[in-house]
N, C-alpha and C positions, 0 to 999 in steps of 0.2 A: 350632707357629709362634708366635713372640712378638717383642716389641720390647724391645731392651736399654735400659738407662738412658741411653745416648747417642743413642737414637732409631734404632738400626740394626735392621732386620727380620732375624730369625734363625730358623733351623729347628733344633729340638732333637731329636736322635735318641737313643733309648734302646735299646741292644742287650743282649740277654741270651740266654745259651745254657743250656738245661736238658737233662739226660739223660731219655730217655723209654724206655718198655718196654711191651710187650704181655703180659708175663708177670706175673701177679698176685703170685706168690711173690716176685719181685724187687721189686715195688712195696712190698709189706708189709715186706720186709726193709730197705728204705731209708727207711721212714717216720720222721719225727721227731715224737714225741708232744708235745713242748713247743711246737713250731711249730703243730701242729694245734690245741692248746689255745688258743694266742694267736689263731689265725684264727677259731675258734668263738666266743671271747669277744667279738671285735670284731663278728662277724656278728650275734650275738644282742643285743649291746648296741645296735647301730645299729637293729635291728628294734624293740627296746623304745622307742627314741627316736621311732620312726615310729608309735607308738601301737598296736603289736601287743600282744595280751594275754599275760600271763605263762603262762597255761594252755596256749595254743597253742604258745608258744615252748618250753615244757617238753616237750610231746609231740614237737615237731620235733627237738629236741636228742636226746631219748631214742631217737627213731626213727633218726636219723643214726648214732649210736654203735652201736645194736643192729644196724643194717644192715651197717655196716663190719665188725663182729666176726662176724656170721653169714656174710658173704661169705668171710671167711678160713676159717671152719670148713668151708664147703661146697666150696671150690675149692683150698685149700692145705694143710689139716691132714690128718694121717693118720686113717684110720677109728678111731672110738672109741665109747664108750658114749653112748647118746642124751642122758643127763642130765649128762654130764661137761662142765665149763667149760673151753673151750680158747681161749686168747688168744695172739695173735702176740707174740713177745718184745718188739718195739719199741712195742707199744701196750698193754702191761699196765696202764699208769697212766691210760689214756684214760677208763675208767669213773670212776675217782677224780676226775680233773680235771672231768669233766662234772657229777658230783655236787656238787663244790665250787662250780662255776659256778652251778648251780641254787640253791644255798643262799647265794650271795653277796648282801650287802645292796644291791648295785647292781641286782639283778634281782628277788629275791624280794619279794613284797608284804608290807609290815610297817608298822604304825603307829609303830614306833620310829624309822623312817628317814623324815625329812622329804623333801618334794619337792626342795628345793634341794640337800640332801645327796645324794640319789639322782642328780640331774642332774649334779652335780659328779663323782660316781664314774663315771658312764657316759662323761663326757667324758674323764676320766683313762684309763679302760680303752681308749678309742679311740686313745690316743697311747702306750700302754705297749709296751715292747719284749718280746721273747720271755722274757727273764730276769725282767723286772718282772712280767709276767703270771703266770709260774710261782710267784713269791713271793707274789703277791696271792691266788692260788687256794689255795696250800698253804703257809701261813706257817711261819716258823721258830719253834720253841719251845725256850727255854733254861731249864735248871734253875739257880736262884740259891741253892740251899741251900749252907750253909757247907762241907759235905763234897764238893761238886762244883764249887765256884767256881774253885779253883786260884789261881795267883798271877799269871798273865798270859794274854793272848789271850782268846778267847771260850770260855765253858764248853761242855761237850758238849751237842749238840742232842738232844732227845727227840721222839718222834713226836707231832705235834699232835692227840692224841686224848684224850677225856675220861678214859679209864681210865689214862692216863699222868700225870695231874695228881694231886698229893698234897695233902691238906688240911693236912699238917704241913710245908708248904714254900712257896716263892715261885717263880714262873715269869715269864719275859719273852717276850712274843709279838710278833713283827715280821712285818708283811706288806708292807713297802715304803712304806706311807703313814703308818702310825701305830705307836707302841710302846705295848703294854699290859702293865703290871706287875700280875700276878695274885698276890694274897697269900691263902693258905689260912687258914681260921678257927682251925686248930690250930698255926699257925706259932709257934715258940718265942719267948717274950717277949724273950729276949736278942737275937735277930736283929732284932726290931721296934725295940728300943731303939737298937741300933747303926745301923740304916738310917734309921728315921723319927723317932727320939727319943721314941717312945711305948712304953709297956709292954704295951698291949693294942691290938687291932685297932680298937676303937672310938675310940681316940685318934688314928688316922691319918686325915688329910683326903683323901678319894678324889678331890677336884677339883684337887689340886695338880699343876702341870704339870712341876715340876722337883724333883729330890731335893736336899734341903739337905745340905751337907757336914758330916760329924761327924769328930772326931779319933779314928778307929779304922780298922783294916784292912778290915773288912767293908764299911763305908760307902764307903771309897775304891775298893774292888774293884767293888762293885755299880755305882757311878756311872761307873767306867771302862768297864764292859760296856755300859751304856746309851749312853754317848757314842760308843763304837766302832761 
């Protein structure tokens, strides 16, 4: 019940129809892991804003994920070895998303993240769509090495894992909120010269927010990837 801008009292009806099932196998088969990650992110972000401790939230999140997967093993999966890990096909990424959420700067206690920054991140998480939450929890990582840049479009993505990062190269990390250009200590001086105008990594200003344009193909290509 609400009043319109013209002063007319109106009743707003929201109708929604959702499929239901009493069969656990059907429920797990129709699960959307990205939507679940979005829901968990909003739930625990809201709880943190309500002054719940990180330790308790971590235990609750771990317990929810473990319970969901254990329920599948007990009621839906075929008999298997006691120590064998069994995950439903639709929820294989749920442990990964939950781990990323627990390590998010919005939730994890850290002196490197100020109160204002954490509050801003929590407010942003509350408004993120499913796709935005997915990108925030599991960022995209691009290799910017000369051999992988190509001539157009975005370079190939690599798994955002420490063992995929090479000291002799540069990578671009995107999480939907910020872009981070990571440059390895062994990056070739030619690449540094073409992109930053410096022959060594010490000559690169880590606080600069934009890449200066230089008259060469590598600089143009890297700036194009960043802008895209």
